[in-house]
C-alpha positions as CSV (number, residue, x, y, z in Angstrom):
1,M,16.4,-67.0,41.2
2,Y,13.2,-65.6,42.7
3,R,10.8,-68.4,43.6
4,C,7.1,-67.7,43.9
5,D,6.0,-68.5,47.4
6,A,2.4,-70.3,47.8
7,S,1.4,-67.9,50.8
8,E,1.9,-65.0,48.4
9,G,-0.3,-66.5,45.8
10,V,-3.0,-67.0,48.3
11,L,-2.7,-63.3,49.3
12,L,-3.1,-62.2,45.6
13,D,-5.9,-64.3,45.0
14,S,-7.6,-63.0,48.1
15,S,-6.9,-59.4,47.3
16,S,-8.2,-59.8,43.6
17,S,-11.4,-61.4,45.1
18,L,-11.8,-58.5,47.4
19,L,-11.5,-56.1,44.6
20,F,-13.9,-57.9,42.5
21,S,-16.5,-58.0,45.2
22,L,-16.1,-54.3,45.7
23,L,-16.6,-53.6,42.0
24,L,-19.6,-55.6,41.9
25,A,-21.0,-53.6,44.9
26,Q,-20.5,-50.4,43.2
27,L,-22.1,-51.6,39.9
28,P,-25.7,-50.5,40.8
29,V,-24.3,-46.9,41.5
30,F,-22.5,-46.8,38.2
31,V,-25.4,-48.0,36.5
32,S,-27.8,-45.5,38.2
33,A,-25.5,-42.6,37.6
34,S,-25.3,-43.3,33.8
35,P,-27.6,-40.9,31.8
36,V,-30.8,-42.4,30.6
37,P,-31.4,-41.5,26.9
38,H,-34.6,-39.5,26.5
39,R,-37.1,-40.8,23.8
40,R,-37.2,-38.3,21.0
41,P,-40.8,-36.8,20.8
42,S,-42.4,-37.9,17.6
43,D,-43.9,-35.3,14.9
44,M,-47.3,-35.8,16.3
45,D,-46.2,-35.3,19.9
46,R,-44.8,-32.0,18.7
47,L,-47.9,-31.1,17.0
48,S,-50.1,-31.9,20.0
49,N,-47.5,-30.1,22.4
50,Q,-47.6,-27.0,20.2
51,T,-51.4,-26.9,20.1
52,K,-51.6,-27.3,23.8
53,H,-49.2,-24.3,24.2
54,L,-51.4,-22.2,21.8
55,M,-54.5,-23.1,23.7
56,K,-52.8,-21.8,27.0
57,L,-51.7,-18.7,25.3
58,T,-55.3,-18.3,24.1
59,Q,-56.8,-18.7,27.5
60,E,-54.4,-16.0,28.9
61,L,-55.5,-13.7,26.3
62,L,-59.2,-14.3,27.1
63,K,-58.7,-13.4,30.6
64,E,-57.5,-10.0,29.5
65,H,-60.6,-9.8,27.4
66,S,-63.3,-10.6,30.0
67,F,-66.6,-9.1,29.7
68,D,-69.3,-8.8,32.3
69,S,-72.0,-8.7,29.3
70,D,-72.6,-11.0,26.4
71,V,-70.5,-10.4,23.5
72,E,-72.3,-9.8,20.3
73,P,-71.6,-13.1,18.1
74,H,-71.2,-13.8,14.7
75,R,-68.8,-11.0,13.7
76,F,-66.8,-13.5,11.8
77,T,-68.6,-15.5,9.1
78,S,-65.7,-17.4,7.5
79,L,-64.3,-19.1,10.7
80,P,-64.0,-23.0,10.6
81,E,-67.2,-24.7,11.5
82,M,-67.0,-26.4,14.8
83,S,-70.4,-27.6,15.6
84,N,-69.8,-30.9,13.6
85,R,-66.5,-31.7,15.4
86,S,-67.6,-33.6,18.5
87,A,-65.5,-35.9,20.9
88,H,-67.3,-38.9,19.3
89,S,-66.0,-38.0,15.8
90,L,-62.4,-38.3,16.9
91,N,-62.6,-42.0,16.8
92,N,-63.4,-42.1,13.1
93,L,-61.0,-39.6,11.8
94,E,-59.1,-40.4,8.6
95,L,-55.4,-39.3,8.5
96,K,-54.7,-37.4,5.4
97,P,-58.1,-35.6,5.1
98,T,-58.0,-34.5,8.7
99,L,-54.3,-33.1,8.6
100,S,-55.3,-31.4,5.4
101,Q,-58.3,-29.8,7.0
102,L,-56.4,-28.7,10.2
103,H,-53.8,-27.0,8.0
104,A,-56.5,-25.1,6.1
105,D,-58.2,-24.1,9.1
106,L,-55.0,-22.9,10.8
107,K,-54.1,-20.8,7.8
108,L,-57.7,-19.2,8.0
109,Y,-57.1,-18.5,11.7
110,E,-53.9,-16.9,10.7
111,H,-55.5,-14.4,8.5
112,H,-58.2,-13.6,11.1
113,F,-55.4,-12.9,13.8
114,E,-53.1,-11.1,11.5
115,W,-56.1,-8.6,10.9
116,L,-56.8,-8.4,14.6
117,N,-53.2,-7.7,15.1
118,R,-53.3,-4.8,12.6
119,V,-56.6,-3.4,14.2
120,S,-55.1,-3.6,17.7
121,K,-52.0,-1.5,16.7
122,K,-54.3,1.2,15.6
123,H,-55.9,1.4,19.0
124,H,-52.5,0.6,21.0
125,H,-54.3,-2.4,22.8
126,P,-52.2,-3.5,25.8
127,A,-52.3,-7.2,25.0
128,L,-50.7,-6.6,21.6
129,P,-47.2,-8.3,22.7
130,K,-49.0,-11.6,23.8
131,L,-51.1,-11.5,20.4
132,V,-47.8,-11.1,18.4
133,E,-46.4,-14.1,20.3
134,M,-49.6,-16.2,19.7
135,I,-49.3,-15.4,15.9
136,K,-45.7,-16.4,16.0
137,E,-46.6,-19.7,17.6
138,M,-49.6,-20.4,15.3
139,K,-47.1,-20.1,12.2
140,S,-44.8,-22.6,13.9
141,L,-47.7,-24.9,14.4
142,I,-48.7,-24.4,10.7
143,N,-45.1,-25.3,9.4
144,L,-44.9,-28.4,11.8
145,L,-48.1,-29.6,10.3
146,H,-47.1,-29.0,6.7
147,C,-43.9,-31.0,7.3
148,Q,-46.2,-33.9,8.5
149,M,-48.3,-33.6,5.7
150,L,-45.4,-33.9,3.3
151,R,-44.4,-37.2,5.2
152,V,-47.7,-38.9,4.8
153,E,-48.4,-37.3,1.4
154,A,-51.5,-35.5,2.5
155,P,-52.9,-32.9,0.0
156,R,-52.8,-29.2,0.8
157,L,-56.2,-27.5,0.6
158,T,-56.8,-24.0,-0.4
159,P,-58.0,-22.2,2.5
160,A,-61.3,-20.2,2.1
161,T,-61.2,-16.5,1.6
162,P,-61.7,-15.0,5.0
163,S,-64.6,-12.6,5.5
164,L,-63.4,-9.8,7.9
165,P,-65.4,-7.3,9.8
166,P,-65.4,-3.8,8.5
167,H,-63.4,-1.0,9.9
168,L,-63.7,-1.0,13.7
169,P,-63.8,2.6,14.9
170,Y,-63.9,2.1,18.8
171,Q,-61.6,0.1,21.0
172,F,-64.6,-1.6,22.4
173,D,-65.5,-3.1,19.0
174,V,-61.8,-4.4,18.8
175,L,-62.3,-5.9,22.4
176,Q,-65.5,-7.7,21.4
177,S,-64.0,-9.0,18.1
178,S,-61.0,-10.3,19.9
179,H,-63.2,-12.0,22.4
180,E,-65.2,-13.7,19.9
181,L,-62.2,-14.8,17.7
182,L,-60.2,-16.1,20.7
183,Q,-63.2,-18.1,22.1
184,H,-63.6,-19.7,18.7
185,F,-59.9,-20.5,18.4
186,K,-59.8,-22.0,22.0
187,L,-62.4,-24.5,20.9
188,F,-60.5,-25.2,17.7
189,C,-57.2,-25.8,19.8
190,D,-58.9,-28.3,22.0
191,W,-60.5,-30.3,19.3
192,A,-57.1,-30.3,17.3
193,Y,-55.2,-31.3,20.2
194,R,-57.5,-34.4,20.8
195,A,-57.3,-35.0,17.0
196,F,-53.4,-35.2,16.9
197,L,-53.6,-37.6,19.8
198,S,-56.1,-39.7,18.0
199,L,-54.3,-39.8,14.9
200,K,-50.8,-40.5,16.2
201,P,-51.1,-44.4,15.8
202,K,-52.5,-43.9,12.3
203,V,-49.3,-41.9,11.4
204,N,-47.0,-44.5,12.8
205,A,-48.8,-47.1,10.7
206,A,-48.6,-44.9,7.6
207,V,-44.9,-44.2,7.8
208,Q,-43.7,-47.7,8.5
């Protein structure tokens, strides 16, 4: 009959203790090697990120439409009014009316840029591919915003009818119109980006 030797038991206990100590020493390595789950961006994060991306595209297009002389202003009379949208007003924004107004404004810009796209095609403008990309990204932002409006039950406003310039016979007229429209849209994107950041806590409170 096999008889357990006491010295063998001590040896086994020592080996187990050593193995346990080694495992404990390696534990921080295992933990650090484990993938850290990324926080899923919220709808408002996606809206602000997409707006920031649009602003970057606008700035790139403006560099391609730089002018040494002043551009004739007020070719577009139906663009959203920006003079009443200051940084101070961001603290007092109401959630649903602001989302609804931003959506209506973006739809209006969409009409203007689609018009500019059609005119630019006729004159074979070199910046046309980037303009097409910008319109695509704008439509994506409009869809994201509409989904957010549905979640918080914000009403959808009817956009104003755009008042577009008459036929532009010369490429220089197209360039000037592009410059004015892009400058205006850059201001809008800057304000809309700040507005989405300001509204984020209010959206979180509304959906809880």
